[in-house]
N, C-alpha and C positions, 0 to 999 in steps of 0.2 A: 160731116166733113171736119177735119182737123184744121184749126187755124194755122196759117203759115207762121213759122218762127223766123225772125230775121233781126237785123240790126236796125236801130232807129235813133239812138242818141249818142252824140259825141261827148265823151267825158273829158278828154285832154287832147290838146294839140301841141306838138313840139316844134319850136323854131330854133335853128342853129345860131350860135353866137360864138365869136372868138374872144370877146371881152364881156364877161357876164356883168361886171359892175357897171360898165358903160351902158349896156343894154337895159339893165334894171333902171338906171336913171332915166333913160328914154321912155320906157313903157310906163314907169311909175310917175315921174315928174312931168314929162312932156305930154304923154297921151292921157295921163290921169287914171290908168287902170289900177284897181285895188290890188296891192301887193299881199300875197298870202304868206310865203315863207321862202327861205333859201336853204340850200344844202351845199355850202361852199366846198370846193371852189368851182364846181361845174354846173350847178343847177339853181334856178330861181323860178318861182311859181306865182301866177296872177289869176284873179277871178274875172272871167268875162261872162257875167250873168249866168253862172252855173257851169260854164265850160272852163276848165282849167287850162291856162296857157303855160307851157313849160319852156323856159329858155335854157339851152344846154350847149356845152361845147361839143363839137362834132366827134363822133367815133370815126376811126379810120374807114375810108370808103364812103362816108356820108357827109363830106364837107361840100355841100351845095346849098343854094338858097332854097328855102322851104316853099310850101304852097302859099298862095295869096290869101291873107286874112282880110275879110270884108267886115268892117265894123258898121253895124246898122245904127243910123242916127236919124232923128226926126227932122232936123233942119240942117241940111248939108252945107249951105252957105255959111251959116253961123259957126258950125264946128270947124269948117275950113278956115275961117278967119281966126278962130281961137287957136287952133293948132299952128297956123302960120305965125301968129304973134308969139308963140313959144319956140319958134325957130325951125319948124318943120318945112322942108322944101318940097312942095308938091310938084310932081311931074305933069299933072293935068289939073286944070281948074274944074270945078263942078260942072258936069255936062250930062245932058239927058241922052241915054242910050236906047230907050224904048218907051213907047206909049202903049200900054195894055188896055184892056176893056175898062178896068176900074182904077188904074193907077199909072203913074210914070215911074221909070227906073233911072236914078241919077247916080253917077260915080265920080270920084276924084281919087287919084292914086299917088302914093309917095313911098319912100323907102325908110326903113329903120336904120339905126347906126351900123348894122351888120350887113346891109345890102339886100335884105329881104323886102319884097314888095308887100305893101299894105294898102288898103283902100277904104274910103268912106263910101257908104251905100245908103241911099234914101229912096223910099218908095211912097211918095205922097199920093194920097187918094185924089182922084179926079172929082170935080164938083158935080 
């Protein structure tokens, strides 16, 4: 039997921005993502543990908020406090959305400077 061929790894995610410099400051300075490089005036790139995040000005017909980026964190309350101290206005406080057999799932969401929704996500193991 021939193994199925399919997709399995995300290499890059694109988020739209109207002000690339402002968005770079937010993702680099506020969120602390490692900045990779820029291709002015329309593009900037960050490393998210091997997945590249591309900030770009929208092409005609594609000027809409992107998908939600869920940033995995170990301690959601601690990261929430850190980002709030950096000026991030959260829409929701950290809250549990599910209890699974071996872990809980916690979320807290906020927006970037361009109106895109982002979220912190933590999945602490149950004792």
